[in-house]
N, C-alpha and C positions, 0 to 999 in steps of 0.2 A: 816124886811130888809133882804134880801137875797143877800148878797154882791157877792157871787160867781156867781150866775146867771147873775147878772148886769154885771160884768166884762167879763165873758165868752162869753155872747151874745153880747158884745159891746155896751151895754146900757150906759156905763161910759167910758169916754175917760181916764181921769187920776183921781186918787183918792186923797182927800185931805191928806196933810202930817200927820195929826193927826191920821187918820185911817190907814194909812201905818205903822206907829209907833205901834199902838195897834195890828195890825195883825203880825208884826214881833215879838213883845214882847210875844205874846200869843203863836206863833209857837216855838219860842226858850224855852219857859216854858214847852210846851208839849213834845218837844224833850228831854229836860232835865229830865223831869219826867219819860218818856218812857225808859230811859236809867238808871234809878235808881240813878241819882246824887243829888236827893233832900232828902236822907234819913237823918233824924235829928241827928242820932248817928251812928258812924261806927259800922259795924256788929260785933257781938261777936263770937270769935273762937270756 
């Protein structure tokens, strides 16, 4: 499944709600991880 190609090339009009939720959750996780907010313990001084 290549969802990006399907959406970008207009092969899909609207996505099912469960896919939208998964995509949003994944993107929020990646953003959070990229900014270092998922560290299990606070940094030691």
